[in-house]
DOKOLVO-362399 format. One record per atom (N, C-alpha, C, CB): residue number from 1; residue in one letter; atom name; x, y, z. Coordinates in steps of 0.2 Angstrom, whole numbers, plus 5000, padded with zeros to 4 digits. Glycine has a CB too. Layout:
<rs>
[r NUM; a; CA; [X; Y; Z]]
...
</rs>
This chain:
<rs>
[r 1; m; N; [5026; 4933; 5017]]
[r 1; m; CA; [5022; 4927; 5016]]
[r 1; m; C; [5016; 4927; 5018]]
[r 1; m; CB; [5025; 4921; 5019]]
[r 2; a; N; [5010; 4925; 5015]]
[r 2; a; CA; [5003; 4925; 5018]]
[r 2; a; C; [5002; 4921; 5024]]
[r 2; a; CB; [4998; 4924; 5013]]
[r 3; d; N; [4999; 4922; 5028]]
[r 3; d; CA; [4997; 4918; 5034]]
[r 3; d; C; [4993; 4912; 5032]]
[r 3; d; CB; [4994; 4922; 5041]]
[r 4; t; N; [4994; 4906; 5033]]
[r 4; t; CA; [4990; 4900; 5030]]
[r 4; t; C; [4984; 4898; 5035]]
[r 4; t; CB; [4994; 4894; 5028]]
[r 5; t; N; [4983; 4901; 5041]]
[r 5; t; CA; [4979; 4899; 5045]]
[r 5; t; C; [4972; 4904; 5045]]
[r 5; t; CB; [4981; 4898; 5049]]
[r 6; g; N; [4970; 4904; 5040]]
[r 6; g; CA; [4964; 4910; 5038]]
[r 6; g; C; [4957; 4906; 5040]]
[r 6; g; CB; [4964; 4913; 5030]]
[r 7; t; N; [4953; 4911; 5040]]
[r 7; t; CA; [4945; 4909; 5041]]
[r 7; t; C; [4942; 4907; 5036]]
[r 7; t; CB; [4942; 4914; 5043]]
[r 8; q; N; [4936; 4907; 5036]]
[r 8; q; CA; [4932; 4904; 5030]]
[r 8; q; C; [4932; 4909; 5025]]
[r 8; q; CB; [4924; 4902; 5032]]
[r 9; a; N; [4931; 4916; 5028]]
[r 9; a; CA; [4930; 4922; 5023]]
[r 9; a; C; [4937; 4922; 5019]]
[r 9; a; CB; [4930; 4930; 5028]]
[r 10; e; N; [4942; 4921; 5022]]
[r 10; e; CA; [4948; 4920; 5018]]
[r 10; e; C; [4948; 4916; 5013]]
[r 10; e; CB; [4954; 4918; 5021]]
[r 11; a; N; [4947; 4910; 5015]]
[r 11; a; CA; [4946; 4904; 5010]]
[r 11; a; C; [4942; 4906; 5005]]
[r 11; a; CB; [4942; 4897; 5013]]
[r 12; d; N; [4937; 4909; 5005]]
[r 12; d; CA; [4931; 4911; 5001]]
[r 12; d; C; [4935; 4916; 4995]]
[r 12; d; CB; [4924; 4914; 5005]]
[r 13; e; N; [4938; 4921; 4998]]
[r 13; e; CA; [4943; 4925; 4994]]
[r 13; e; C; [4949; 4924; 4991]]
[r 13; e; CB; [4945; 4930; 4997]]
[r 14; g; N; [4952; 4919; 4994]]
[r 14; g; CA; [4958; 4917; 4992]]
[r 14; g; C; [4963; 4921; 4996]]
[r 14; g; CB; [4959; 4918; 4986]]
[r 15; a; N; [4970; 4920; 4995]]
[r 15; a; CA; [4975; 4923; 4999]]
[r 15; a; C; [4978; 4929; 4996]]
[r 15; a; CB; [4980; 4917; 5002]]
[r 16; p; N; [4981; 4934; 5000]]
[r 16; p; CA; [4984; 4940; 4996]]
[r 16; p; C; [4990; 4937; 4991]]
[r 16; p; CB; [4987; 4945; 5001]]
[r 17; r; N; [4990; 4941; 4986]]
[r 17; r; CA; [4994; 4939; 4981]]
[r 17; r; C; [5000; 4945; 4982]]
[r 17; r; CB; [4990; 4939; 4973]]
[r 18; g; N; [5006; 4943; 4981]]
[r 18; g; CA; [5012; 4947; 4981]]
[r 18; g; C; [5016; 4946; 4988]]
[r 18; g; CB; [5010; 4955; 4978]]
[r 19; d; N; [5019; 4951; 4988]]
[r 19; d; CA; [5023; 4952; 4996]]
[r 19; d; C; [5022; 4958; 5000]]
[r 19; d; CB; [5032; 4952; 4995]]
[r 20; l; N; [5021; 4956; 5006]]
[r 20; l; CA; [5019; 4960; 5011]]
[r 20; l; C; [5024; 4966; 5011]]
[r 20; l; CB; [5017; 4955; 5017]]
[r 21; t; N; [5021; 4972; 5009]]
[r 21; t; CA; [5026; 4978; 5010]]
[r 21; t; C; [5025; 4984; 5014]]
[r 21; t; CB; [5026; 4980; 5003]]
[r 22; v; N; [5019; 4984; 5016]]
[r 22; v; CA; [5017; 4990; 5022]]
[r 22; v; C; [5013; 4987; 5025]]
[r 22; v; CB; [5015; 4996; 5019]]
[r 23; r; N; [5013; 4987; 5033]]
[r 23; r; CA; [5008; 4985; 5037]]
[r 23; r; C; [5006; 4991; 5042]]
[r 23; r; CB; [5010; 4978; 5041]]
[r 24; t; N; [5001; 4993; 5042]]
[r 24; t; CA; [5000; 4999; 5048]]
[r 24; t; C; [4993; 4998; 5050]]
[r 24; t; CB; [5000; 5007; 5045]]
[r 25; m; N; [4992; 5003; 5056]]
[r 25; m; CA; [4986; 5003; 5059]]
[r 25; m; C; [4981; 5009; 5058]]
[r 25; m; CB; [4986; 5002; 5065]]
[r 26; a; N; [4975; 5008; 5055]]
[r 26; a; CA; [4970; 5013; 5055]]
[r 26; a; C; [4969; 5017; 5060]]
[r 26; a; CB; [4964; 5011; 5054]]
[r 27; m; N; [4969; 5023; 5061]]
[r 27; m; CA; [4969; 5027; 5067]]
[r 27; m; C; [4963; 5033; 5066]]
[r 27; m; CB; [4976; 5030; 5069]]
[r 28; p; N; [4960; 5034; 5071]]
[r 28; p; CA; [4955; 5039; 5072]]
[r 28; p; C; [4955; 5046; 5067]]
[r 28; p; CB; [4955; 5040; 5080]]
[r 29; a; N; [4961; 5048; 5067]]
[r 29; a; CA; [4963; 5055; 5063]]
[r 29; a; C; [4961; 5052; 5055]]
[r 29; a; CB; [4972; 5057; 5063]]
[r 30; d; N; [4961; 5047; 5053]]
[r 30; d; CA; [4961; 5045; 5047]]
[r 30; d; C; [4953; 5043; 5043]]
[r 30; d; CB; [4965; 5039; 5047]]
[r 31; t; N; [4949; 5045; 5048]]
[r 31; t; CA; [4942; 5043; 5046]]
[r 31; t; C; [4937; 5049; 5043]]
[r 31; t; CB; [4938; 5041; 5053]]
[r 32; n; N; [4932; 5047; 5040]]
[r 32; n; CA; [4929; 5051; 5037]]
[r 32; n; C; [4922; 5053; 5041]]
[r 32; n; CB; [4928; 5049; 5030]]
[r 33; a; N; [4917; 5056; 5040]]
[r 33; a; CA; [4912; 5057; 5045]]
[r 33; a; C; [4907; 5051; 5046]]
[r 33; a; CB; [4908; 5063; 5043]]
[r 34; n; N; [4909; 5046; 5043]]
[r 34; n; CA; [4904; 5041; 5044]]
[r 34; n; C; [4908; 5035; 5050]]
[r 34; n; CB; [4903; 5037; 5036]]
[r 35; g; N; [4914; 5038; 5050]]
[r 35; g; CA; [4919; 5034; 5054]]
[r 35; g; C; [4923; 5028; 5051]]
[r 35; g; CB; [4916; 5031; 5060]]
[r 36; d; N; [4922; 5028; 5044]]
[r 36; d; CA; [4926; 5024; 5040]]
[r 36; d; C; [4932; 5027; 5038]]
[r 36; d; CB; [4922; 5021; 5035]]
[r 37; i; N; [4938; 5023; 5037]]
[r 37; i; CA; [4945; 5026; 5034]]
[r 37; i; C; [4943; 5030; 5028]]
[r 37; i; CB; [4950; 5020; 5032]]
[r 38; f; N; [4946; 5035; 5026]]
[r 38; f; CA; [4945; 5038; 5021]]
[r 38; f; C; [4949; 5033; 5016]]
[r 38; f; CB; [4947; 5044; 5021]]
[r 39; g; N; [4947; 5033; 5010]]
[r 39; g; CA; [4948; 5029; 5003]]
[r 39; g; C; [4954; 5032; 5002]]
[r 39; g; CB; [4942; 5030; 4997]]
[r 40; g; N; [4955; 5039; 5002]]
[r 40; g; CA; [4963; 5041; 5001]]
[r 40; g; C; [4967; 5039; 5004]]
[r 40; g; CB; [4964; 5048; 5002]]
[r 41; w; N; [4967; 5038; 5012]]
[r 41; w; CA; [4971; 5036; 5016]]
[r 41; w; C; [4974; 5029; 5014]]
[r 41; w; CB; [4967; 5037; 5022]]
[r 42; v; N; [4969; 5025; 5012]]
[r 42; v; CA; [4971; 5018; 5009]]
[r 42; v; C; [4974; 5019; 5003]]
[r 42; v; CB; [4966; 5014; 5008]]
[r 43; m; N; [4972; 5022; 4998]]
[r 43; m; CA; [4975; 5024; 4992]]
[r 43; m; C; [4983; 5026; 4994]]
[r 43; m; CB; [4970; 5030; 4988]]
[r 44; s; N; [4983; 5030; 4998]]
[r 44; s; CA; [4991; 5033; 4999]]
[r 44; s; C; [4995; 5027; 5002]]
[r 44; s; CB; [4991; 5040; 5004]]
[r 45; q; N; [4993; 5022; 5006]]
[r 45; q; CA; [4997; 5017; 5008]]
[r 45; q; C; [4999; 5013; 5003]]
[r 45; q; CB; [4993; 5013; 5014]]
[r 46; m; N; [4993; 5011; 4999]]
[r 46; m; CA; [4995; 5007; 4993]]
[r 46; m; C; [5001; 5010; 4988]]
[r 46; m; CB; [4989; 5007; 4990]]
[r 47; d; N; [5001; 5017; 4988]]
[r 47; d; CA; [5004; 5019; 4983]]
[r 47; d; C; [5012; 5020; 4987]]
[r 47; d; CB; [5001; 5026; 4981]]
[r 48; q; N; [5012; 5021; 4993]]
[r 48; q; CA; [5018; 5020; 4997]]
[r 48; q; C; [5022; 5014; 4994]]
[r 48; q; CB; [5015; 5019; 5004]]
[r 49; a; N; [5017; 5009; 4997]]
[r 49; a; CA; [5020; 5001; 4996]]
[r 49; a; C; [5022; 5000; 4989]]
[r 49; a; CB; [5014; 4996; 4997]]
[r 50; g; N; [5018; 5002; 4984]]
[r 50; g; CA; [5021; 5001; 4976]]
[r 50; g; C; [5027; 5005; 4975]]
[r 50; g; CB; [5015; 5003; 4971]]
[r 51; g; N; [5027; 5011; 4978]]
[r 51; g; CA; [5035; 5015; 4978]]
[r 51; g; C; [5040; 5011; 4980]]
[r 51; g; CB; [5035; 5020; 4983]]
[r 52; m; N; [5039; 5007; 4985]]
[r 52; m; CA; [5044; 5004; 4989]]
[r 52; m; C; [5046; 4997; 4985]]
[r 52; m; CB; [5040; 5001; 4998]]
[r 53; a; N; [5041; 4995; 4982]]
[r 53; a; CA; [5042; 4988; 4977]]
[r 53; a; C; [5046; 4990; 4971]]
[r 53; a; CB; [5035; 4986; 4974]]
[r 54; g; N; [5044; 4997; 4968]]
[r 54; g; CA; [5046; 5000; 4962]]
[r 54; g; C; [5053; 5001; 4962]]
[r 54; g; CB; [5042; 5006; 4960]]
[r 55; v; N; [5055; 5005; 4969]]
[r 55; v; CA; [5063; 5006; 4970]]
[r 55; v; C; [5066; 5000; 4970]]
[r 55; v; CB; [5065; 5009; 4977]]
[r 56; e; N; [5063; 4995; 4973]]
[r 56; e; CA; [5068; 4989; 4974]]
[r 56; e; C; [5069; 4986; 4967]]
[r 56; e; CB; [5065; 4983; 4979]]
[r 57; r; N; [5064; 4985; 4963]]
[r 57; r; CA; [5065; 4983; 4956]]
[r 57; r; C; [5069; 4986; 4951]]
[r 57; r; CB; [5060; 4983; 4954]]
[r 58; a; N; [5068; 4994; 4952]]
[r 58; a; CA; [5072; 4998; 4947]]
[r 58; a; C; [5079; 5000; 4949]]
[r 58; a; CB; [5068; 5005; 4945]]
[r 59; q; N; [5080; 4998; 4956]]
[r 59; q; CA; [5086; 5000; 4959]]
[r 59; q; C; [5087; 5007; 4958]]
[r 59; q; CB; [5091; 4997; 4956]]
[r 60; g; N; [5083; 5011; 4961]]
[r 60; g; CA; [5084; 5019; 4961]]
[r 60; g; C; [5076; 5021; 4962]]
[r 60; g; CB; [5088; 5023; 4953]]
[r 61; r; N; [5076; 5029; 4960]]
[r 61; r; CA; [5070; 5032; 4962]]
[r 61; r; C; [5064; 5031; 4956]]
[r 61; r; CB; [5073; 5041; 4963]]
[r 62; v; N; [5058; 5031; 4959]]
[r 62; v; CA; [5053; 5029; 4954]]
[r 62; v; C; [5047; 5035; 4955]]
[r 62; v; CB; [5050; 5022; 4955]]
[r 63; v; N; [5043; 5036; 4951]]
[r 63; v; CA; [5037; 5040; 4951]]
[r 63; v; C; [5030; 5037; 4949]]
[r 63; v; CB; [5039; 5047; 4947]]
[r 64; t; N; [5025; 5039; 4954]]
[r 64; t; CA; [5019; 5035; 4951]]
[r 64; t; C; [5016; 5039; 4945]]
[r 64; t; CB; [5014; 5034; 4956]]
[r 65; v; N; [5014; 5036; 4939]]
[r 65; v; CA; [5011; 5040; 4934]]
[r 65; v; C; [5003; 5038; 4932]]
[r 65; v; CB; [5016; 5040; 4927]]
[r 66; s; N; [5002; 5032; 4935]]
[r 66; s; CA; [4994; 5032; 4934]]
[r 66; s; C; [4992; 5027; 4938]]
[r 66; s; CB; [4991; 5031; 4928]]
[r 67; v; N; [4986; 5026; 4941]]
[r 67; v; CA; [4983; 5020; 4943]]
[r 67; v; C; [4976; 5019; 4941]]
[r 67; v; CB; [4982; 5020; 4950]]
[r 68; e; N; [4975; 5013; 4940]]
[r 68; e; CA; [4970; 5010; 4935]]
[r 68; e; C; [4967; 5004; 4940]]
[r 68; e; CB; [4973; 5008; 4927]]
[r 69; g; N; [4960; 5004; 4938]]
[r 69; g; CA; [4957; 4999; 4940]]
[r 69; g; C; [4956; 4997; 4949]]
[r 69; g; CB; [4961; 4993; 4937]]
[r 70; m; N; [4956; 5003; 4951]]
[r 70; m; CA; [4955; 5003; 4959]]
[r 70; m; C; [4948; 5002; 4961]]
[r 70; m; CB; [4957; 5009; 4962]]
[r 71; s; N; [4948; 4997; 4965]]
[r 71; s; CA; [4941; 4994; 4968]]
[r 71; s; C; [4941; 4993; 4975]]
[r 71; s; CB; [4939; 4986; 4965]]
[r 72; f; N; [4936; 4998; 4977]]
[r 72; f; CA; [4936; 4997; 4985]]
[r 72; f; C; [4930; 4992; 4986]]
[r 72; f; CB; [4935; 5004; 4989]]
[r 73; l; N; [4933; 4988; 4989]]
[r 73; l; CA; [4927; 4981; 4990]]
[r 73; l; C; [4925; 4982; 4997]]
[r 73; l; CB; [4931; 4974; 4990]]
[r 74; r; N; [4928; 4984; 5003]]
[r 74; r; CA; [4925; 4984; 5010]]
[r 74; r; C; [4928; 4990; 5012]]
[r 74; r; CB; [4927; 4977; 5014]]
[r 75; p; N; [4923; 4992; 5018]]
[r 75; p; CA; [4927; 4998; 5022]]
[r 75; p; C; [4933; 4995; 5027]]
[r 75; p; CB; [4920; 5002; 5028]]
[r 76; v; N; [4937; 5001; 5028]]
[r 76; v; CA; [4943; 4999; 5033]]
[r 76; v; C; [4939; 5003; 5039]]
[r 76; v; CB; [4952; 5002; 5032]]
[r 77; r; N; [4940; 4999; 5045]]
[r 77; r; CA; [4938; 5004; 5052]]
[r 77; r; C; [4944; 5005; 5056]]
[r 77; r; CB; [4932; 5002; 5056]]
[r 78; v; N; [4943; 5009; 5060]]
[r 78; v; CA; [4948; 5012; 5066]]
[r 78; v; C; [4950; 5005; 5069]]
[r 78; v; CB; [4945; 5017; 5072]]
[r 79; g; N; [4957; 5004; 5070]]
[r 79; g; CA; [4959; 4999; 5074]]
[r 79; g; C; [4961; 4993; 5070]]
[r 79; g; CB; [4953; 4997; 5079]]
[r 80; d; N; [4959; 4992; 5062]]
[r 80; d; CA; [4961; 4987; 5059]]
[r 80; d; C; [4968; 4988; 5057]]
[r 80; d; CB; [4957; 4986; 5054]]
[r 81; v; N; [4971; 4982; 5056]]
[r 81; v; CA; [4977; 4983; 5053]]
[r 81; v; C; [4978; 4982; 5045]]
[r 81; v; CB; [4981; 4978; 5056]]
[r 82; l; N; [4980; 4988; 5042]]
[r 82; l; CA; [4980; 4987; 5035]]
[r 82; l; C; [4986; 4984; 5032]]
[r 82; l; CB; [4979; 4994; 5031]]
[r 83; c; N; [4986; 4978; 5028]]
[r 83; c; CA; [4992; 4975; 5026]]
[r 83; c; C; [4992; 4976; 5018]]
[r 83; c; CB; [4993; 4966; 5028]]
[r 84; v; N; [4997; 4979; 5015]]
[r 84; v; CA; [4997; 4980; 5008]]
[r 84; v; C; [5003; 4975; 5004]]
[r 84; v; CB; [4998; 4987; 5006]]
[r 85; y; N; [5000; 4972; 4999]]
[r 85; y; CA; [5004; 4967; 4997]]
[r 85; y; C; [5006; 4969; 4989]]
[r 85; y; CB; [5000; 4959; 4997]]
[r 86; t; N; [5011; 4969; 4986]]
[r 86; t; CA; [5013; 4971; 4981]]
[r 86; t; C; [5017; 4966; 4976]]
[r 86; t; CB; [5016; 4976; 4981]]
[r 87; r; N; [5016; 4966; 4970]]
[r 87; r; CA; [5018; 4961; 4965]]
[r 87; r; C; [5019; 4964; 4959]]
[r 87; r; CB; [5014; 4956; 4964]]
[r 88; v; N; [5026; 4964; 4956]]
[r 88; v; CA; [5027; 4968; 4949]]
[r 88; v; C; [5024; 4963; 4944]]
[r 88; v; CB; [5036; 4970; 4947]]
[r 89; t; N; [5019; 4965; 4940]]
[r 89; t; CA; [5018; 4961; 4935]]
[r 89; t; C; [5020; 4963; 4927]]
[r 89; t; CB; [5012; 4961; 4936]]
[r 90; k; N; [5023; 4969; 4927]]
[r 90; k; CA; [5025; 4969; 4920]]
[r 90; k; C; [5031; 4974; 4920]]
[r 90; k; CB; [5019; 4971; 4915]]
[r 91; v; N; [5037; 4974; 4917]]
[r 91; v; CA; [5042; 4978; 4918]]
[r 91; v; C; [5044; 4980; 4910]]
[r 91; v; CB; [5049; 4973; 4921]]
[r 92; g; N; [5044; 4986; 4908]]
[r 92; g; CA; [5046; 4989; 4901]]
[r 92; g; C; [5052; 4992; 4902]]
[r 92; g; CB; [5040; 4994; 4898]]
[r 93; r; N; [5054; 4996; 4897]]
[r 93; r; CA; [5061; 4999; 4897]]
[r 93; r; C; [5062; 5004; 4902]]
[r 93; r; CB; [5062; 5003; 4891]]
[r 94; t; N; [5056; 5008; 4904]]
[r 94; t; CA; [5058; 5013; 4909]]
[r 94; t; C; [5052; 5013; 4914]]
[r 94; t; CB; [5059; 5020; 4907]]
[r 95; s; N; [5045; 5009; 4913]]
[r 95; s; CA; [5040; 5009; 4917]]
[r 95; s; C; [5039; 5001; 4919]]
[r 95; s; CB; [5034; 5013; 4914]]
[r 96; m; N; [5035; 5002; 4925]]
[r 96; m; CA; [5033; 4995; 4927]]
[r 96; m; C; [5024; 4995; 4931]]
[r 96; m; CB; [5040; 4993; 4934]]
[r 97; r; N; [5022; 4990; 4930]]
[r 97; r; CA; [5016; 4990; 4933]]
[r 97; r; C; [5015; 4985; 4938]]
[r 97; r; CB; [5011; 4988; 4929]]
[r 98; i; N; [5013; 4987; 4944]]
[r 98; i; CA; [5014; 4984; 4949]]
[r 98; i; C; [5005; 4983; 4953]]
[r 98; i; CB; [5020; 4988; 4953]]
[r 99; g; N; [5005; 4976; 4953]]
[r 99; g; CA; [4998; 4975; 4956]]
[r 99; g; C; [4998; 4975; 4963]]
[r 99; g; CB; [4995; 4968; 4954]]
[r 100; i; N; [4993; 4979; 4966]]
[r 100; i; CA; [4994; 4980; 4974]]
[r 100; i; C; [4987; 4979; 4977]]
[r 100; i; CB; [4995; 4989; 4976]]
[r 101; e; N; [4987; 4974; 4982]]
[r 101; e; CA; [4982; 4972; 4986]]
[r 101; e; C; [4981; 4975; 4993]]
[r 101; e; CB; [4981; 4965; 4985]]
[r 102; a; N; [4976; 4978; 4995]]
[r 102; a; CA; [4976; 4979; 5003]]
[r 102; a; C; [4970; 4975; 5006]]
[r 102; a; CB; [4974; 4987; 5005]]
[r 103; w; N; [4972; 4972; 5013]]
[r 103; w; CA; [4969; 4967; 5016]]
[r 103; w; C; [4969; 4971; 5022]]
[r 103; w; CB; [4973; 4961; 5016]]
[r 104; a; N; [4964; 4969; 5027]]
[r 104; a; CA; [4962; 4972; 5033]]
[r 104; a; C; [4961; 4967; 5039]]
[r 104; a; CB; [4955; 4976; 5031]]
[r 105; r; N; [4966; 4966; 5043]]
[r 105; r; CA; [4965; 4961; 5049]]
[r 105; r; C; [4961; 4965; 5053]]
[r 105; r; CB; [4972; 4959; 5054]]
[r 106; r; N; [4955; 4963; 5055]]
[r 106; r; CA; [4950; 4966; 5058]]
[r 106; r; C; [4952; 4966; 5066]]
[r 106; r; CB; [4943; 4963; 5057]]
[r 107; f; N; [4950; 4973; 5068]]
[r 107; f; CA; [4952; 4974; 5075]]
[r 107; f; C; [4949; 4968; 5080]]
[r 107; f; CB; [4949; 4982; 5076]]
[r 108; r; N; [4954; 4967; 5084]]
[r 108; r; CA; [4951; 4962; 5089]]
[r 108; r; C; [4950; 4955; 5087]]
[r 108; r; CB; [4946; 4963; 5092]]
[r 109; s; N; [4952; 4953; 5081]]
[r 109; s; CA; [4949; 4947; 5078]]
[r 109; s; C; [4955; 4944; 5073]]
[r 109; s; CB; [4943; 4949; 5075]]
[r 110; q; N; [4954; 4938; 5071]]
[r 110; q; CA; [4960; 4936; 5066]]
[r 110; q; C; [4956; 4936; 5060]]
[r 110; q; CB; [4965; 4928; 5067]]
[r 111; l; N; [4950; 4938; 5058]]
[r 111; l; CA; [4947; 4940; 5052]]
[r 111; l; C; [4952; 4944; 5047]]
[r 111; l; CB; [4941; 4943; 5053]]
[r 112; r; N; [4953; 4941; 5043]]
[r 112; r; CA; [4957; 4946; 5037]]
[r 112; r; C; [4953; 4946; 5030]]
[r 112; r; CB; [4965; 4943; 5035]]
[r 113; e; N; [4951; 4952; 5027]]
[r 113; e; CA; [4947; 4953; 5022]]
[r 113; e; C; [4951; 4958; 5016]]
[r 113; e; CB; [4941; 4955; 5025]]
[r 114; k; N; [4950; 4955; 5011]]
[r 114; k; CA; [4953; 4960; 5006]]
[r 114; k; C; [4948; 4966; 5004]]
[r 114; k; CB; [4953; 4955; 4999]]
[r 115; v; N; [4951; 4972; 5005]]
[r 115; v; CA; [4947; 4978; 5005]]
[r 115; v; C; [4947; 4983; 4999]]
[r 115; v; CB; [4949; 4981; 5010]]
[r 116; t; N; [4953; 4982; 4996]]
[r 116; t; CA; [4956; 4986; 4990]]
[r 116; t; C; [4960; 4983; 4985]]
[r 116; t; CB; [4959; 4991; 4991]]
[r 117; d; N; [4960; 4984; 4979]]
[r 117; d; CA; [4966; 4981; 4974]]
[r 117; d; C; [4966; 4987; 4969]]
[r 117; d; CB; [4965; 4972; 4970]]
[r 118; g; N; [4971; 4986; 4965]]
[r 118; g; CA; [4972; 4991; 4959]]
[r 118; g; C; [4979; 4990; 4956]]
[r 118; g; CB; [4972; 5000; 4962]]
[r 119; t; N; [4980; 4993; 4951]]
[r 119; t; CA; [4986; 4993; 4947]]
[r 119; t; C; [4989; 4998; 4947]]
[r 119; t; CB; [4985; 4991; 4941]]
[r 120; f; N; [4995; 5000; 4949]]
[r 120; f; CA; [4999; 5006; 4948]]
[r 120; f; C; [5004; 5006; 4943]]
[r 120; f; CB; [5001; 5008; 4954]]
[r 121; t; N; [5006; 5011; 4939]]
[r 121; t; CA; [5012; 5011; 4936]]
[r 121; t; C; [5016; 5016; 4937]]
[r 121; t; CB; [5011; 5011; 4929]]
[r 122; f; N; [5023; 5014; 4938]]
[r 122; f; CA; [5028; 5018; 4941]]
[r 122; f; C; [5034; 5018; 4935]]
[r 122; f; CB; [5031; 5015; 4949]]
[r 123; v; N; [5037; 5025; 4934]]
[r 123; v; CA; [5042; 5026; 4930]]
[r 123; v; C; [5049; 5027; 4934]]
[r 123; v; CB; [5041; 5031; 4926]]
[r 124; a; N; [5053; 5023; 4931]]
[r 124; a; CA; [5060; 5024; 4934]]
[r 124; a; C; [5062; 5031; 4932]]
[r 124; a; CB; [5065; 5018; 4932]]
[r 125; i; N; [5066; 5035; 4937]]
[r 125; i; CA; [5070; 5041; 4935]]
[r 125; i; C; [5075; 5042; 4937]]
[r 125; i; CB; [5067; 5047; 4936]]
[r 126; d; N; [5080; 5047; 4934]]
[r 126; d; CA; [5087; 5048; 4936]]
[r 126; d; C; [5087; 5055; 4941]]
[r 126; d; CB; [5092; 5050; 4929]]
[r 127; d; N; [5092; 5057; 4943]]
[r 127; d; CA; [5092; 5062; 4948]]
[r 127; d; C; [5090; 5069; 4945]]
[r 127; d; CB; [5100; 5063; 4951]]
[r 128; e; N; [5089; 5069; 4939]]
[r 128; e; CA; [5086; 5075; 4937]]
[r 128; e; C; [5078; 5074; 4935]]
[r 128; e; CB; [5090; 5077; 4932]]
[r 129; g; N; [5075; 5069; 4936]]
[r 129; g; CA; [5069; 5068; 4935]]
[r 129; g; C; [5067; 5065; 4928]]
[r 129; g; CB; [5066; 5073; 4936]]
[r 130; r; N; [5072; 5063; 4924]]
[r 130; r; CA; [5071; 5062; 4918]]
[r 130; r; C; [5070; 5053; 4918]]
[r 130; r; CB; [5077; 5065; 4913]]
[r 131; p; N; [5066; 5050; 4914]]
[r 131; p; CA; [5065; 5042; 4914]]
[r 131; p; C; [5071; 5039; 4912]]
[r 131; p; CB; [5059; 5039; 4909]]
[r 132; r; N; [5073; 5035; 4916]]
[r 132; r; CA; [5079; 5031; 4914]]
[r 132; r; C; [5078; 5023; 4913]]
[r 132; r; CB; [5084; 5032; 4920]]
[r 133; p; N; [5080; 5019; 4910]]
[r 133; p; CA; [5080; 5012; 4909]]
[r 133; p; C; [5081; 5009; 4915]]
[r 133; p; CB; [5084; 5009; 4904]]
[r 134; i; N; [5075; 5003; 4916]]
[r 134; i; CA; [5076; 4999; 4922]]
[r 134; i; C; [5080; 4994; 4920]]
[r 134; i; CB; [5070; 4996; 4925]]
[r 135; p; N; [5085; 4992; 4925]]
[r 135; p; CA; [5090; 4987; 4924]]
[r 135; p; C; [5087; 4980; 4924]]
[r 135; p; CB; [5095; 4987; 4929]]
[r 136; p; N; [5089; 4976; 4920]]
[r 136; p; CA; [5088; 4969; 4920]]
[r 136; p; C; [5089; 4965; 4927]]
[r 136; p; CB; [5092; 4964; 4915]]
[r 137; m; N; [5084; 4960; 4928]]
[r 137; m; CA; [5084; 4957; 4935]]
[r 137; m; C; [5091; 4954; 4935]]
[r 137; m; CB; [5077; 4951; 4936]]
[r 138; p; N; [5094; 4954; 4941]]
[r 138; p; CA; [5101; 4950; 4942]]
[r 138; p; C; [5099; 4943; 4941]]
[r 138; p; CB; [5104; 4952; 4950]]
[r 139; a; N; [5105; 4940; 4939]]
[r 139; a; CA; [5104; 4933; 4938]]
[r 139; a; C; [5104; 4930; 4945]]
[r 139; a; CB; [5110; 4930; 4933]]
[r 140; a; N; [5100; 4924; 4946]]
[r 140; a; CA; [5101; 4920; 4952]]
[r 140; a; C; [5107; 4917; 4953]]
[r 140; a; CB; [5096; 4916; 4952]]
[r 141; a; N; [5109; 4916; 4959]]
[r 141; a; CA; [5115; 4913; 4962]]
[r 141; a; C; [5114; 4905; 4960]]
[r 141; a; CB; [5116; 4914; 4971]]
[r 142; p; N; [5118; 4902; 4958]]
[r 142; p; CA; [5118; 4895; 4957]]
[r 142; p; C; [5117; 4891; 4962]]
[r 142; p; CB; [5123; 4893; 4955]]
[r 143; a; N; [5113; 4886; 4963]]
[r 143; a; CA; [5112; 4882; 4970]]
[r 143; a; C; [5118; 4879; 4973]]
[r 143; a; CB; [5106; 4875; 4969]]
[r 144; p; N; [5119; 4877; 4978]]
[r 144; p; CA; [5125; 4873; 4980]]
[r 144; p; C; [5124; 4867; 4978]]
[r 144; p; CB; [5127; 4874; 4987]]
</rs>
């Protein structure tokens, strides 16, 4: 669940959409020559988070088949905590689209900024690596 005690910058950007799926700290080994975190490292964290959300929804193995609409909005710096949020936006027979947002909790501050977003497509696969149908969502339990 998103923290609702945000700063003005967060209010201007809105709140993260989706479920918090990955949370990790950016370390010096992940930087480029400018001292910023590599975009590929951020994208890798997003792919991992999307895979976790995909496995949960597909109830089994999934693979990434495409990434579209990646937007790198702000740099991630050493010491920032990268929080990746996921939401399944569309489910087909064997594939699903997952919207993914990465937010940085800035080092030694409470400032949280959206740094990257994109849409990843995953396909559910069987043990032989062939596409398989995604099961329907389980029925919600009736309220007591």
